[in-house]
PDB file with one MODEL, atoms N, CA, C and O in Angstrom:
MODEL        1
ATOM      1  N   MET A   1      -2.734  16.336 -18.299  1.00  0.00           N
ATOM      2  CA  MET A   1      -2.873  16.204 -17.350  1.00  0.00           C
ATOM      3  C   MET A   1      -3.023  14.942 -16.637  1.00  0.00           C
ATOM      4  O   MET A   1      -3.848  14.110 -17.017  1.00  0.00           O
ATOM      5  N   LEU A   2      -2.244  14.745 -15.583  1.00  0.00           N
ATOM      6  CA  LEU A   2      -2.573  13.463 -14.557  1.00  0.00           C
ATOM      7  C   LEU A   2      -3.231  14.152 -13.307  1.00  0.00           C
ATOM      8  O   LEU A   2      -2.923  15.333 -13.152  1.00  0.00           O
ATOM      9  N   THR A   3      -3.972  13.670 -12.516  1.00  0.00           N
ATOM     10  CA  THR A   3      -4.460  14.046 -11.510  1.00  0.00           C
ATOM     11  C   THR A   3      -5.091  12.897 -10.838  1.00  0.00           C
ATOM     12  O   THR A   3      -5.299  11.806 -11.369  1.00  0.00           O
ATOM     13  N   ASN A   4      -5.346  13.190  -9.767  1.00  0.00           N
ATOM     14  CA  ASN A   4      -5.929  12.194  -8.716  1.00  0.00           C
ATOM     15  C   ASN A   4      -6.972  12.515  -7.746  1.00  0.00           C
ATOM     16  O   ASN A   4      -8.097  12.020  -7.816  1.00  0.00           O
ATOM     17  N   LYS A   5      -6.567  13.437  -6.733  1.00  0.00           N
ATOM     18  CA  LYS A   5      -7.622  13.653  -6.043  1.00  0.00           C
ATOM     19  C   LYS A   5      -7.797  15.195  -6.199  1.00  0.00           C
ATOM     20  O   LYS A   5      -8.960  15.489  -5.923  1.00  0.00           O
ATOM     21  N   THR A   6      -7.132  16.164  -6.506  1.00  0.00           N
ATOM     22  CA  THR A   6      -7.200  17.362  -7.391  1.00  0.00           C
ATOM     23  C   THR A   6      -8.896  17.518  -7.691  1.00  0.00           C
ATOM     24  O   THR A   6      -9.553  16.638  -8.246  1.00  0.00           O
ATOM     25  N   PRO A   7      -9.360  18.597  -7.289  1.00  0.00           N
ATOM     26  CA  PRO A   7     -10.752  18.661  -8.094  1.00  0.00           C
ATOM     27  C   PRO A   7     -10.664  19.666  -8.918  1.00  0.00           C
ATOM     28  O   PRO A   7     -10.273  20.775  -8.554  1.00  0.00           O
ATOM     29  N   LEU A   8     -11.212  19.232 -10.771  1.00  0.00           N
ATOM     30  CA  LEU A   8     -10.774  20.404 -11.597  1.00  0.00           C
ATOM     31  C   LEU A   8     -11.961  20.367 -12.259  1.00  0.00           C
ATOM     32  O   LEU A   8     -12.566  19.462 -12.835  1.00  0.00           O
ATOM     33  N   GLY A   9     -12.288  22.079 -11.976  1.00  0.00           N
ATOM     34  CA  GLY A   9     -13.843  22.643 -12.008  1.00  0.00           C
ATOM     35  C   GLY A   9     -13.820  23.251 -13.641  1.00  0.00           C
ATOM     36  O   GLY A   9     -13.024  22.878 -14.504  1.00  0.00           O
ATOM     37  N   ARG A  10     -14.587  23.979 -13.768  1.00  0.00           N
ATOM     38  CA  ARG A  10     -14.600  24.657 -14.889  1.00  0.00           C
ATOM     39  C   ARG A  10     -13.674  25.839 -15.616  1.00  0.00           C
ATOM     40  O   ARG A  10     -13.530  26.052 -16.820  1.00  0.00           O
ATOM     41  N   VAL A  11     -13.192  26.418 -14.663  1.00  0.00           N
ATOM     42  CA  VAL A  11     -12.240  27.180 -14.865  1.00  0.00           C
ATOM     43  C   VAL A  11     -10.996  27.089 -15.044  1.00  0.00           C
ATOM     44  O   VAL A  11     -10.244  27.881 -15.613  1.00  0.00           O
ATOM     45  N   GLU A  12     -10.683  25.715 -14.353  1.00  0.00           N
ATOM     46  CA  GLU A  12      -9.140  25.395 -14.723  1.00  0.00           C
ATOM     47  C   GLU A  12      -9.060  24.790 -16.226  1.00  0.00           C
ATOM     48  O   GLU A  12      -8.468  25.466 -17.067  1.00  0.00           O
ATOM     49  N   PRO A  13      -9.649  23.501 -16.614  1.00  0.00           N
ATOM     50  CA  PRO A  13      -9.267  23.509 -18.021  1.00  0.00           C
ATOM     51  C   PRO A  13      -9.321  24.867 -18.951  1.00  0.00           C
ATOM     52  O   PRO A  13      -8.595  25.087 -19.921  1.00  0.00           O
ATOM     53  N   ALA A  14     -10.200  25.603 -18.505  1.00  0.00           N
ATOM     54  CA  ALA A  14     -10.463  26.795 -19.718  1.00  0.00           C
ATOM     55  C   ALA A  14      -9.186  27.919 -19.677  1.00  0.00           C
ATOM     56  O   ALA A  14      -9.149  28.886 -20.438  1.00  0.00           O
ATOM     57  N   GLU A  15      -8.005  27.583 -18.519  1.00  0.00           N
ATOM     58  CA  GLU A  15      -7.056  28.392 -18.207  1.00  0.00           C
ATOM     59  C   GLU A  15      -6.054  27.720 -19.006  1.00  0.00           C
ATOM     60  O   GLU A  15      -5.187  28.526 -19.346  1.00  0.00           O
ATOM     61  N   SER A  16      -5.826  26.454 -19.470  1.00  0.00           N
ATOM     62  CA  SER A  16      -4.821  25.652 -20.039  1.00  0.00           C
ATOM     63  C   SER A  16      -5.713  25.376 -21.788  1.00  0.00           C
ATOM     64  O   SER A  16      -6.612  24.595 -22.097  1.00  0.00           O
ATOM     65  N   GLY A  17      -5.040  26.288 -22.512  1.00  0.00           N
ATOM     66  CA  GLY A  17      -6.388  26.204 -24.031  1.00  0.00           C
ATOM     67  C   GLY A  17      -5.416  24.949 -24.141  1.00  0.00           C
ATOM     68  O   GLY A  17      -6.077  23.950 -24.423  1.00  0.00           O
ATOM     69  N   ALA A  18      -3.881  24.645 -23.990  1.00  0.00           N
ATOM     70  CA  ALA A  18      -3.052  23.228 -24.661  1.00  0.00           C
ATOM     71  C   ALA A  18      -4.127  21.629 -24.390  1.00  0.00           C
ATOM     72  O   ALA A  18      -4.172  20.552 -24.984  1.00  0.00           O
ATOM     73  N   LEU A  19      -4.778  22.130 -23.349  1.00  0.00           N
ATOM     74  CA  LEU A  19      -5.223  20.611 -22.655  1.00  0.00           C
ATOM     75  C   LEU A  19      -6.001  20.019 -23.569  1.00  0.00           C
ATOM     76  O   LEU A  19      -6.868  20.608 -24.215  1.00  0.00           O
ATOM     77  N   ARG A  20      -5.756  18.978 -23.649  1.00  0.00           N
ATOM     78  CA  ARG A  20      -6.565  17.741 -24.710  1.00  0.00           C
ATOM     79  C   ARG A  20      -6.764  16.633 -23.820  1.00  0.00           C
ATOM     80  O   ARG A  20      -7.695  15.852 -24.018  1.00  0.00           O
ATOM     81  N   TYR A  21      -6.050  16.508 -22.951  1.00  0.00           N
ATOM     82  CA  TYR A  21      -6.358  15.095 -22.016  1.00  0.00           C
ATOM     83  C   TYR A  21      -6.500  15.427 -20.395  1.00  0.00           C
ATOM     84  O   TYR A  21      -6.086  16.442 -19.835  1.00  0.00           O
ATOM     85  N   ILE A  22      -7.078  14.490 -19.889  1.00  0.00           N
ATOM     86  CA  ILE A  22      -7.000  14.503 -18.204  1.00  0.00           C
ATOM     87  C   ILE A  22      -7.074  13.084 -18.370  1.00  0.00           C
ATOM     88  O   ILE A  22      -7.874  12.386 -18.993  1.00  0.00           O
ATOM     89  N   GLY A  23      -5.820  12.738 -17.507  1.00  0.00           N
ATOM     90  CA  GLY A  23      -6.315  11.199 -16.974  1.00  0.00           C
ATOM     91  C   GLY A  23      -6.358  11.110 -15.192  1.00  0.00           C
ATOM     92  O   GLY A  23      -5.347  11.368 -14.539  1.00  0.00           O
ATOM     93  N   VAL A  24      -7.353  10.806 -14.695  1.00  0.00           N
ATOM     94  CA  VAL A  24      -7.606  10.053 -13.077  1.00  0.00           C
ATOM     95  C   VAL A  24      -6.802   9.080 -12.823  1.00  0.00           C
ATOM     96  O   VAL A  24      -6.979   8.079 -13.516  1.00  0.00           O
ATOM     97  N   LEU A  25      -5.858   9.036 -11.949  1.00  0.00           N
ATOM     98  CA  LEU A  25      -5.219   8.109 -11.232  1.00  0.00           C
ATOM     99  C   LEU A  25      -5.849   7.352 -10.530  1.00  0.00           C
ATOM    100  O   LEU A  25      -5.149   7.054  -9.562  1.00  0.00           O
ATOM    101  N   ALA A  26      -7.293   6.631 -10.479  1.00  0.00           N
ATOM    102  CA  ALA A  26      -8.337   6.087  -9.983  1.00  0.00           C
ATOM    103  C   ALA A  26      -9.304   5.670 -10.348  1.00  0.00           C
ATOM    104  O   ALA A  26      -9.462   5.764 -11.565  1.00  0.00           O
ATOM    105  N   THR A  27     -10.472   4.990  -9.520  1.00  0.00           N
ATOM    106  CA  THR A  27     -11.268   4.146 -10.545  1.00  0.00           C
ATOM    107  C   THR A  27     -12.457   4.905 -10.961  1.00  0.00           C
ATOM    108  O   THR A  27     -13.317   4.536 -11.761  1.00  0.00           O
ATOM    109  N   GLY A  28     -12.385   6.199 -10.205  1.00  0.00           N
ATOM    110  CA  GLY A  28     -13.729   7.569 -10.486  1.00  0.00           C
ATOM    111  C   GLY A  28     -13.100   8.461 -11.376  1.00  0.00           C
ATOM    112  O   GLY A  28     -11.899   8.562 -11.623  1.00  0.00           O
ATOM    113  N   TYR A  29     -14.178   9.181 -11.886  1.00  0.00           N
ATOM    114  CA  TYR A  29     -13.220  10.663 -12.158  1.00  0.00           C
ATOM    115  C   TYR A  29     -14.105  11.752 -11.942  1.00  0.00           C
ATOM    116  O   TYR A  29     -14.093  12.720 -12.702  1.00  0.00           O
ATOM    117  N   ASN A  30     -15.155  11.646 -10.611  1.00  0.00           N
ATOM    118  CA  ASN A  30     -15.948  12.630  -9.909  1.00  0.00           C
ATOM    119  C   ASN A  30     -15.253  13.558  -9.850  1.00  0.00           C
ATOM    120  O   ASN A  30     -15.971  14.512 -10.149  1.00  0.00           O
ATOM    121  N   VAL A  31     -13.564  14.149  -9.499  1.00  0.00           N
ATOM    122  CA  VAL A  31     -13.535  15.187  -9.566  1.00  0.00           C
ATOM    123  C   VAL A  31     -12.416  16.126 -10.606  1.00  0.00           C
ATOM    124  O   VAL A  31     -11.422  16.833 -10.441  1.00  0.00           O
ATOM    125  N   VAL A  32     -13.145  15.707 -11.594  1.00  0.00           N
ATOM    126  CA  VAL A  32     -13.859  16.288 -13.168  1.00  0.00           C
ATOM    127  C   VAL A  32     -14.676  16.839 -13.863  1.00  0.00           C
ATOM    128  O   VAL A  32     -15.476  16.109 -14.448  1.00  0.00           O
ATOM    129  N   ASP A  33     -14.762  18.173 -14.032  1.00  0.00           N
ATOM    130  CA  ASP A  33     -16.169  18.711 -14.223  1.00  0.00           C
ATOM    131  C   ASP A  33     -16.061  18.197 -15.531  1.00  0.00           C
ATOM    132  O   ASP A  33     -15.439  18.862 -16.360  1.00  0.00           O
ATOM    133  N   VAL A  34     -16.725  16.780 -15.949  1.00  0.00           N
ATOM    134  CA  VAL A  34     -16.791  16.338 -17.434  1.00  0.00           C
ATOM    135  C   VAL A  34     -17.172  16.792 -18.558  1.00  0.00           C
ATOM    136  O   VAL A  34     -16.802  16.475 -19.688  1.00  0.00           O
ATOM    137  N   GLY A  35     -18.275  17.899 -18.064  1.00  0.00           N
ATOM    138  CA  GLY A  35     -19.130  18.762 -19.029  1.00  0.00           C
ATOM    139  C   GLY A  35     -18.376  19.833 -19.503  1.00  0.00           C
ATOM    140  O   GLY A  35     -18.584  20.370 -20.591  1.00  0.00           O
ATOM    141  N   ALA A  36     -17.619  20.115 -18.819  1.00  0.00           N
ATOM    142  CA  ALA A  36     -16.685  21.521 -19.284  1.00  0.00           C
ATOM    143  C   ALA A  36     -15.632  20.943 -19.882  1.00  0.00           C
ATOM    144  O   ALA A  36     -15.182  21.623 -20.805  1.00  0.00           O
ATOM    145  N   ALA A  37     -14.942  19.675 -19.634  1.00  0.00           N
ATOM    146  CA  ALA A  37     -14.021  18.902 -20.672  1.00  0.00           C
ATOM    147  C   ALA A  37     -14.210  18.441 -22.097  1.00  0.00           C
ATOM    148  O   ALA A  37     -13.427  18.486 -23.046  1.00  0.00           O
ATOM    149  N   ARG A  38     -15.792  17.858 -21.987  1.00  0.00           N
ATOM    150  CA  ARG A  38     -16.299  17.734 -23.309  1.00  0.00           C
ATOM    151  C   ARG A  38     -16.603  19.094 -24.205  1.00  0.00           C
ATOM    152  O   ARG A  38     -16.563  18.925 -25.423  1.00  0.00           O
ATOM    153  N   GLU A  39     -16.804  19.990 -23.881  1.00  0.00           N
ATOM    154  CA  GLU A  39     -17.401  21.067 -24.227  1.00  0.00           C
ATOM    155  C   GLU A  39     -15.994  21.647 -25.061  1.00  0.00           C
ATOM    156  O   GLU A  39     -15.933  22.243 -26.136  1.00  0.00           O
ATOM    157  N   ARG A  40     -14.900  21.226 -24.123  1.00  0.00           N
ATOM    158  CA  ARG A  40     -13.602  21.954 -24.620  1.00  0.00           C
ATOM    159  C   ARG A  40     -12.953  21.082 -25.743  1.00  0.00           C
ATOM    160  O   ARG A  40     -11.975  21.446 -26.398  1.00  0.00           O
ATOM    161  N   GLY A  41     -13.619  19.866 -25.896  1.00  0.00           N
ATOM    162  CA  GLY A  41     -13.071  18.514 -26.384  1.00  0.00           C
ATOM    163  C   GLY A  41     -11.716  17.926 -25.660  1.00  0.00           C
ATOM    164  O   GLY A  41     -10.708  17.592 -26.282  1.00  0.00           O
ATOM    165  N   VAL A  42     -11.853  17.869 -24.432  1.00  0.00           N
ATOM    166  CA  VAL A  42     -10.633  17.379 -23.833  1.00  0.00           C
ATOM    167  C   VAL A  42     -11.580  15.988 -23.608  1.00  0.00           C
ATOM    168  O   VAL A  42     -12.794  15.840 -23.464  1.00  0.00           O
ATOM    169  N   VAL A  43     -10.263  14.892 -23.654  1.00  0.00           N
ATOM    170  CA  VAL A  43     -10.539  13.562 -22.974  1.00  0.00           C
ATOM    171  C   VAL A  43     -10.638  13.571 -22.073  1.00  0.00           C
ATOM    172  O   VAL A  43     -10.087  14.581 -21.636  1.00  0.00           O
ATOM    173  N   VAL A  44     -11.322  12.654 -20.859  1.00  0.00           N
ATOM    174  CA  VAL A  44     -10.740  12.264 -19.521  1.00  0.00           C
ATOM    175  C   VAL A  44     -11.545  10.867 -19.382  1.00  0.00           C
ATOM    176  O   VAL A  44     -12.692  10.506 -19.645  1.00  0.00           O
ATOM    177  N   THR A  45     -10.108  10.109 -18.709  1.00  0.00           N
ATOM    178  CA  THR A  45     -10.345   8.575 -18.816  1.00  0.00           C
ATOM    179  C   THR A  45      -9.606   8.678 -17.311  1.00  0.00           C
ATOM    180  O   THR A  45      -9.019   9.604 -16.750  1.00  0.00           O
ATOM    181  N   ASN A  46      -9.991   6.909 -16.808  1.00  0.00           N
ATOM    182  CA  ASN A  46      -9.767   6.791 -15.235  1.00  0.00           C
ATOM    183  C   ASN A  46      -9.063   5.623 -15.296  1.00  0.00           C
ATOM    184  O   ASN A  46      -8.930   5.180 -16.437  1.00  0.00           O
ATOM    185  N   VAL A  47      -8.638   5.078 -14.529  1.00  0.00           N
ATOM    186  CA  VAL A  47      -8.751   3.464 -14.351  1.00  0.00           C
ATOM    187  C   VAL A  47      -9.125   2.336 -13.826  1.00  0.00           C
ATOM    188  O   VAL A  47      -8.773   1.706 -12.828  1.00  0.00           O
ATOM    189  N   PRO A  48     -10.115   2.130 -14.888  1.00  0.00           N
ATOM    190  CA  PRO A  48     -11.126   1.804 -14.312  1.00  0.00           C
ATOM    191  C   PRO A  48     -11.010   0.065 -13.165  1.00  0.00           C
ATOM    192  O   PRO A  48     -11.890  -0.450 -12.476  1.00  0.00           O
ATOM    193  N   THR A  49      -9.654  -0.356 -13.394  1.00  0.00           N
ATOM    194  CA  THR A  49      -9.282  -1.558 -12.207  1.00  0.00           C
ATOM    195  C   THR A  49      -8.368  -1.534 -11.501  1.00  0.00           C
ATOM    196  O   THR A  49      -7.721  -2.518 -11.141  1.00  0.00           O
ATOM    197  N   TYR A  50      -8.173  -0.347 -11.184  1.00  0.00           N
ATOM    198  CA  TYR A  50      -7.313   0.127  -9.955  1.00  0.00           C
ATOM    199  C   TYR A  50      -8.027  -0.796  -8.734  1.00  0.00           C
ATOM    200  O   TYR A  50      -9.166  -1.033  -8.332  1.00  0.00           O
ATOM    201  N   GLY A  51      -6.680  -1.157  -8.407  1.00  0.00           N
ATOM    202  CA  GLY A  51      -6.907  -2.184  -7.229  1.00  0.00           C
ATOM    203  C   GLY A  51      -7.955  -3.609  -6.942  1.00  0.00           C
ATOM    204  O   GLY A  51      -8.222  -4.301  -5.959  1.00  0.00           O
ATOM    205  N   THR A  52      -8.337  -3.591  -8.320  1.00  0.00           N
ATOM    206  CA  THR A  52      -9.090  -4.813  -8.515  1.00  0.00           C
ATOM    207  C   THR A  52      -8.612  -5.944  -8.002  1.00  0.00           C
ATOM    208  O   THR A  52      -9.459  -6.821  -7.831  1.00  0.00           O
ATOM    209  N   ASP A  53      -7.271  -6.251  -7.637  1.00  0.00           N
ATOM    210  CA  ASP A  53      -6.975  -7.777  -7.330  1.00  0.00           C
ATOM    211  C   ASP A  53      -6.765  -7.528  -5.769  1.00  0.00           C
ATOM    212  O   ASP A  53      -7.063  -8.375  -4.926  1.00  0.00           O
ATOM    213  N   SER A  54      -6.248  -6.339  -5.482  1.00  0.00           N
ATOM    214  CA  SER A  54      -6.120  -5.994  -4.005  1.00  0.00           C
ATOM    215  C   SER A  54      -7.486  -6.313  -2.987  1.00  0.00           C
ATOM    216  O   SER A  54      -7.547  -6.938  -1.929  1.00  0.00           O
ATOM    217  N   VAL A  55      -8.591  -5.571  -3.819  1.00  0.00           N
ATOM    218  CA  VAL A  55      -9.977  -5.772  -3.215  1.00  0.00           C
ATOM    219  C   VAL A  55     -10.304  -7.645  -3.111  1.00  0.00           C
ATOM    220  O   VAL A  55     -10.858  -8.282  -2.214  1.00  0.00           O
ATOM    221  N   ALA A  56      -9.787  -8.043  -4.229  1.00  0.00           N
ATOM    222  CA  ALA A  56     -10.279  -9.339  -3.978  1.00  0.00           C
ATOM    223  C   ALA A  56      -9.733 -10.047  -2.995  1.00  0.00           C
ATOM    224  O   ALA A  56     -10.385 -10.844  -2.321  1.00  0.00           O
ATOM    225  N   GLN A  57      -8.445  -9.806  -2.826  1.00  0.00           N
ATOM    226  CA  GLN A  57      -7.699 -10.459  -1.718  1.00  0.00           C
ATOM    227  C   GLN A  57      -7.799 -10.300  -0.167  1.00  0.00           C
ATOM    228  O   GLN A  57      -7.746 -11.112   0.756  1.00  0.00           O
ATOM    229  N   LEU A  58      -8.022  -8.482  -0.252  1.00  0.00           N
ATOM    230  CA  LEU A  58      -8.770  -8.418   1.072  1.00  0.00           C
ATOM    231  C   LEU A  58     -10.562  -9.488   1.145  1.00  0.00           C
ATOM    232  O   LEU A  58     -10.657 -10.536   1.785  1.00  0.00           O
ATOM    233  N   THR A  59     -11.425  -9.026   0.554  1.00  0.00           N
ATOM    234  CA  THR A  59     -12.290  -9.607   0.811  1.00  0.00           C
ATOM    235  C   THR A  59     -12.327 -11.818   1.285  1.00  0.00           C
ATOM    236  O   THR A  59     -13.104 -12.568   1.874  1.00  0.00           O
ATOM    237  N   ILE A  60     -10.673 -11.990   0.393  1.00  0.00           N
ATOM    238  CA  ILE A  60     -10.921 -13.484   1.003  1.00  0.00           C
ATOM    239  C   ILE A  60     -10.104 -13.672   2.372  1.00  0.00           C
ATOM    240  O   ILE A  60     -10.115 -14.660   3.107  1.00  0.00           O
ATOM    241  N   GLY A  61      -9.368 -12.433   2.531  1.00  0.00           N
ATOM    242  CA  GLY A  61      -8.386 -11.975   3.973  1.00  0.00           C
ATOM    243  C   GLY A  61      -9.837 -12.048   5.094  1.00  0.00           C
ATOM    244  O   GLY A  61     -10.090 -12.976   5.862  1.00  0.00           O
ATOM    245  N   LEU A  62     -10.509 -10.989   4.931  1.00  0.00           N
ATOM    246  CA  LEU A  62     -11.630 -11.383   5.434  1.00  0.00           C
ATOM    247  C   LEU A  62     -12.875 -12.083   5.833  1.00  0.00           C
ATOM    248  O   LEU A  62     -13.664 -11.920   6.764  1.00  0.00           O
ATOM    249  N   LEU A  63     -12.812 -12.847   4.917  1.00  0.00           N
ATOM    250  CA  LEU A  63     -13.842 -13.898   4.815  1.00  0.00           C
ATOM    251  C   LEU A  63     -12.804 -15.036   6.015  1.00  0.00           C
ATOM    252  O   LEU A  63     -13.134 -15.367   7.154  1.00  0.00           O
ATOM    253  N   LEU A  64     -11.906 -15.308   5.488  1.00  0.00           N
ATOM    254  CA  LEU A  64     -11.111 -16.090   6.130  1.00  0.00           C
ATOM    255  C   LEU A  64     -11.037 -15.704   8.042  1.00  0.00           C
ATOM    256  O   LEU A  64     -11.545 -16.400   8.920  1.00  0.00           O
ATOM    257  N   GLU A  65     -10.478 -14.783   8.182  1.00  0.00           N
ATOM    258  CA  GLU A  65     -10.861 -14.089   9.611  1.00  0.00           C
ATOM    259  C   GLU A  65     -12.156 -14.319  10.032  1.00  0.00           C
ATOM    260  O   GLU A  65     -12.226 -15.400  10.617  1.00  0.00           O
ATOM    261  N   LEU A  66     -13.372 -13.640   9.957  1.00  0.00           N
ATOM    262  CA  LEU A  66     -14.524 -14.541  10.099  1.00  0.00           C
ATOM    263  C   LEU A  66     -14.991 -15.857  10.583  1.00  0.00           C
ATOM    264  O   LEU A  66     -15.567 -16.371  11.542  1.00  0.00           O
ATOM    265  N   CYS A  67     -14.389 -16.182   9.301  1.00  0.00           N
ATOM    266  CA  CYS A  67     -14.927 -18.168   9.211  1.00  0.00           C
ATOM    267  C   CYS A  67     -13.744 -18.977  10.490  1.00  0.00           C
ATOM    268  O   CYS A  67     -14.138 -19.692  11.412  1.00  0.00           O
ATOM    269  N   TYR A  68     -12.457 -18.663  10.245  1.00  0.00           N
ATOM    270  CA  TYR A  68     -11.869 -19.259  11.291  1.00  0.00           C
ATOM    271  C   TYR A  68     -11.207 -18.803  12.374  1.00  0.00           C
ATOM    272  O   TYR A  68     -10.771 -19.550  13.250  1.00  0.00           O
ATOM    273  N   GLN A  69     -11.067 -17.237  12.376  1.00  0.00           N
ATOM    274  CA  GLN A  69     -10.316 -16.401  13.003  1.00  0.00           C
ATOM    275  C   GLN A  69      -8.570 -16.504  12.907  1.00  0.00           C
ATOM    276  O   GLN A  69      -7.894 -16.790  13.895  1.00  0.00           O
ATOM    277  N   VAL A  70      -8.218 -16.334  12.095  1.00  0.00           N
ATOM    278  CA  VAL A  70      -6.665 -16.469  11.278  1.00  0.00           C
ATOM    279  C   VAL A  70      -6.220 -15.597  12.044  1.00  0.00           C
ATOM    280  O   VAL A  70      -5.254 -16.049  12.659  1.00  0.00           O
ATOM    281  N   GLY A  71      -6.550 -14.119  12.423  1.00  0.00           N
ATOM    282  CA  GLY A  71      -5.362 -13.445  13.173  1.00  0.00           C
ATOM    283  C   GLY A  71      -5.201 -13.812  14.873  1.00  0.00           C
ATOM    284  O   GLY A  71      -4.214 -13.582  15.572  1.00  0.00           O
ATOM    285  N   ALA A  72      -6.557 -14.484  15.306  1.00  0.00           N
ATOM    286  CA  ALA A  72      -6.410 -14.814  16.638  1.00  0.00           C
ATOM    287  C   ALA A  72      -5.526 -15.991  16.662  1.00  0.00           C
ATOM    288  O   ALA A  72      -4.534 -15.920  17.387  1.00  0.00           O
ATOM    289  N   HIS A  73      -5.739 -17.088  15.963  1.00  0.00           N
ATOM    290  CA  HIS A  73      -4.883 -18.638  16.013  1.00  0.00           C
ATOM    291  C   HIS A  73      -2.839 -18.083  15.353  1.00  0.00           C
ATOM    292  O   HIS A  73      -1.875 -18.679  15.832  1.00  0.00           O
ATOM    293  N   SER A  74      -2.671 -17.045  14.383  1.00  0.00           N
ATOM    294  CA  SER A  74      -1.783 -16.421  14.287  1.00  0.00           C
ATOM    295  C   SER A  74      -0.632 -15.627  15.364  1.00  0.00           C
ATOM    296  O   SER A  74       0.587 -15.542  15.216  1.00  0.00           O
ATOM    297  N   THR A  75      -1.502 -15.087  16.497  1.00  0.00           N
ATOM    298  CA  THR A  75      -0.669 -13.988  17.647  1.00  0.00           C
ATOM    299  C   THR A  75      -0.785 -15.522  18.469  1.00  0.00           C
ATOM    300  O   THR A  75       0.323 -16.059  18.441  1.00  0.00           O
ATOM    301  N   ALA A  76      -1.748 -16.316  19.144  1.00  0.00           N
ATOM    302  CA  ALA A  76      -1.428 -17.477  19.693  1.00  0.00           C
ATOM    303  C   ALA A  76      -0.292 -18.478  19.737  1.00  0.00           C
ATOM    304  O   ALA A  76       0.230 -19.079  20.677  1.00  0.00           O
ATOM    305  N   VAL A  77       0.047 -18.468  17.761  1.00  0.00           N
ATOM    306  CA  VAL A  77       1.040 -19.539  17.268  1.00  0.00           C
ATOM    307  C   VAL A  77       2.481 -18.685  17.923  1.00  0.00           C
ATOM    308  O   VAL A  77       3.304 -19.025  18.774  1.00  0.00           O
ATOM    309  N   GLN A  78       2.325 -17.387  17.053  1.00  0.00           N
ATOM    310  CA  GLN A  78       3.540 -16.231  17.860  1.00  0.00           C
ATOM    311  C   GLN A  78       3.874 -16.195  19.307  1.00  0.00           C
ATOM    312  O   GLN A  78       4.967 -15.805  19.718  1.00  0.00           O
ATOM    313  N   ALA A  79       2.957 -16.589  20.033  1.00  0.00           N
ATOM    314  CA  ALA A  79       3.077 -16.161  20.974  1.00  0.00           C
ATOM    315  C   ALA A  79       3.662 -17.897  21.952  1.00  0.00           C
ATOM    316  O   ALA A  79       3.779 -17.768  23.170  1.00  0.00           O
ATOM    317  N   GLY A  80       3.880 -18.915  21.524  1.00  0.00           N
ATOM    318  CA  GLY A  80       4.415 -20.172  21.637  1.00  0.00           C
ATOM    319  C   GLY A  80       3.435 -21.115  22.310  1.00  0.00           C
ATOM    320  O   GLY A  80       3.743 -21.975  23.135  1.00  0.00           O
ATOM    321  N   GLU A  81       1.890 -20.780  21.734  1.00  0.00           N
ATOM    322  CA  GLU A  81       0.985 -21.745  22.474  1.00  0.00           C
ATOM    323  C   GLU A  81       0.836 -22.780  21.707  1.00  0.00           C
ATOM    324  O   GLU A  81       0.302 -23.790  22.165  1.00  0.00           O
ATOM    325  N   TRP A  82       1.252 -22.731  20.479  1.00  0.00           N
ATOM    326  CA  TRP A  82       0.552 -23.963  19.574  1.00  0.00           C
ATOM    327  C   TRP A  82       2.022 -24.666  19.801  1.00  0.00           C
ATOM    328  O   TRP A  82       1.808 -25.758  20.328  1.00  0.00           O
ATOM    329  N   SER A  83       3.434 -24.463  19.607  1.00  0.00           N
ATOM    330  CA  SER A  83       4.003 -25.887  20.573  1.00  0.00           C
ATOM    331  C   SER A  83       4.137 -25.860  21.739  1.00  0.00           C
ATOM    332  O   SER A  83       4.622 -26.901  22.183  1.00  0.00           O
ATOM    333  N   ALA A  84       3.820 -24.781  22.771  1.00  0.00           N
ATOM    334  CA  ALA A  84       3.531 -25.105  23.842  1.00  0.00           C
ATOM    335  C   ALA A  84       2.506 -26.226  24.595  1.00  0.00           C
ATOM    336  O   ALA A  84       2.523 -26.761  25.704  1.00  0.00           O
ATOM    337  N   ASN A  85       1.450 -26.318  23.220  1.00  0.00           N
ATOM    338  CA  ASN A  85       0.491 -27.470  23.677  1.00  0.00           C
ATOM    339  C   ASN A  85       1.190 -28.995  23.755  1.00  0.00           C
ATOM    340  O   ASN A  85       2.245 -29.345  23.227  1.00  0.00           O
ATOM    341  N   ALA A  86       0.566 -29.540  24.315  1.00  0.00           N
ATOM    342  CA  ALA A  86       0.910 -30.875  24.902  1.00  0.00           C
ATOM    343  C   ALA A  86       0.625 -31.768  23.529  1.00  0.00           C
ATOM    344  O   ALA A  86       1.431 -32.693  23.436  1.00  0.00           O
ATOM    345  N   ASP A  87      -0.297 -31.704  22.486  1.00  0.00           N
ATOM    346  CA  ASP A  87      -0.597 -32.661  21.355  1.00  0.00           C
ATOM    347  C   ASP A  87      -0.331 -31.815  20.223  1.00  0.00           C
ATOM    348  O   ASP A  87      -0.415 -32.249  19.074  1.00  0.00           O
ATOM    349  N   TRP A  88       0.081 -30.277  20.569  1.00  0.00           N
ATOM    350  CA  TRP A  88       0.384 -29.517  19.520  1.00  0.00           C
ATOM    351  C   TRP A  88      -0.908 -29.888  18.220  1.00  0.00           C
ATOM    352  O   TRP A  88      -0.786 -30.582  17.211  1.00  0.00           O
ATOM    353  N   SER A  89      -2.035 -29.173  18.696  1.00  0.00           N
ATOM    354  CA  SER A  89      -3.363 -28.728  18.198  1.00  0.00           C
ATOM    355  C   SER A  89      -4.048 -27.751  18.731  1.00  0.00           C
ATOM    356  O   SER A  89      -4.199 -27.477  19.922  1.00  0.00           O
ATOM    357  N   PHE A  90      -4.396 -27.311  17.928  1.00  0.00           N
ATOM    358  CA  PHE A  90      -5.617 -26.750  19.149  1.00  0.00           C
ATOM    359  C   PHE A  90      -6.781 -27.083  19.191  1.00  0.00           C
ATOM    360  O   PHE A  90      -7.520 -26.636  20.068  1.00  0.00           O
TER     361      PHE A  90
ENDMDL
END
C-alpha cells in the first residue's frame, strides 16, 4: 500500500490480511500506526529525502531576499526603473 496523508490506524491493516508493506510518500510516517503494522509483520517505510533539494533552494532564495531584497529589485527592473535610470545603476 502507498499512502501520503491518509491516516492508517489499527483497524485498516487488520482488514487487509495480505498487506505486507506500507510506503508513506512523504518524509514522516506519523499517519501509520507503526505498532499495529509491526504486530502484523507489515513493513513501513517513508521517503526520507523528499524535498531535500527544494528546501535548500528555498533557504538560499530567502537568504538572498533578506540580504539583498532581490524581489524588490526584480520588480523595479520589470517596471523599467533600471533602464530608465540615467547611470543604469541602482
